C-alpha positions, 0 to 999 in steps of 0.5 A, a space after each residue: 473499505 473507504 465506502 463502507 467506513 463512511 457509510 458507518 460515520 455518516 450514521 453514527 454522525 446523522 444528528 449533523 443532517 437532522 436525523 437520528 444517529 445509529 450507532 451501528 455494529 460492524 461486521 468486518 468479516 461482512 465488509 471485507 468479503 465486500 472489499 475482497 469482491 469487488 477486486 475479484 471482479 476488477 481482476 476477472 477482466 485481466 486474469 490469464 484466462 481472460 488475457 489468452 482468450 484475447 489472443 494474449 500469450 500469457 507465461 507466469 514465473 519470474 523473468 530474467 532478461 538473457 541479453 537486450 532482445 532476449 528473456 527465460 521464464 521458466 523452461 521458455 526463451 521468449 525474443 521481441 523486437 520490443 519489451 515493455 516492464 511494467 513489474 510494479 512496487 511490493 511494500 518498503 519495510 523499514 528497517 526498524 529493530 525488532 519488526 523482523 520478528 513483529 506481526 505486522 500488515 502492509 496493504 498486500 494482506 490487511 484485507 485478510 482481517 476478518 475481526 474489527 482490531 480493537 487497536 490499530 497502529 498505522 506506521 506511516 502517514 502517506 497516502 496509504 496509512 491516511 487512508 487506511 487509518 481513517 477507514 478503520 477509525 470509521 468502522 470502530 477501532 481505536 487508531 494510532 496514526 504515527 508520522 515520522 515528519 511533521 506533517 502528514 502527506 508530506 508530498 502534498 499542499 501543507 494546507 491540504 496536510 494541516 486540514 486533513 489533521 484536524 480532520 483526524 484529531 476530529 474523528 478520534 484519531 491518536 496522530 502523532 507527528 515527528 514520532 519516528 519508531 525505534 523499535 518493536 516487540 510482542 507480548 501474547 497477543 500485544 504488540 509494543 513499540 516506541 516512538 518517539 520516547 513513548 511505548 504504545 501497546 496495541 493488538 494490529 500494526 500496520 506498516 505503511 511507509 512507501 513502496 519499492 519497484 520490483 526490479 530485483 532479479 530481472 538482470 537488466 543489466 545484462 539488457 542494458 536497462 539503466 536503473 537503481 534502487 528507486 526504479 527504472 530510468 526512462 525518458 518523457 516517452 518512457 523508454 528506458 537507456 534502450 531505445 526498443 525498451 520501455 518500463 511503465 508504471 510503479 517499477 519507475 518508482 515516483 509517486 505511485 498513486 492514479 491521483 498524484 
């Protein structure tokens, strides 16, 4: 998506390079088909069938610890000398009044869009929110980006945040800092929200305020593994409170992006 958006943006702003600009029309369905094909290609190397062909036993279902050496999944019970937990993470949905009855997207399902939003509102100025906001703006959507803090990318360098904000505003993104969303509601096909006392109306809403580790339902307490709502506790070698149980990836919490 970012590459497609960059190409569309460079076509429109080609005069910067002494070339005639082209006001291209974006067919989001075609763009998303390309994005989904790339995702499918990456996934093809880790499908259950591919892994089984490599001699790896794959069991699909929801796992639960019975004890520190035993896991149940479906009607199967597995025992192991060592265990590695890699359960990933999911989008965090903030407790905004009305959000539970309002249509919204997350980073998981925004790729299902086939029609370019007329006005996309993004809640959250972290890496996911910033990437998608700029991508859709460059594809041609009107974009409003709401961040509750006083700058974008709060965990990054302040000067980088300032530069990014300037770029976003120059590209036409309506960036609103210190704008916590108070409530949301729908009327027909319109999504309404209030942020910092102002009402905003859009046709597409993206919630991108962070991620939470997938740890509920694992029954890790039965295995003696220490964890909190922020993630599984590990040492520098990714070893949990049980010396034979390890955890890696987004289920640890903390920064969840490869470039951090």
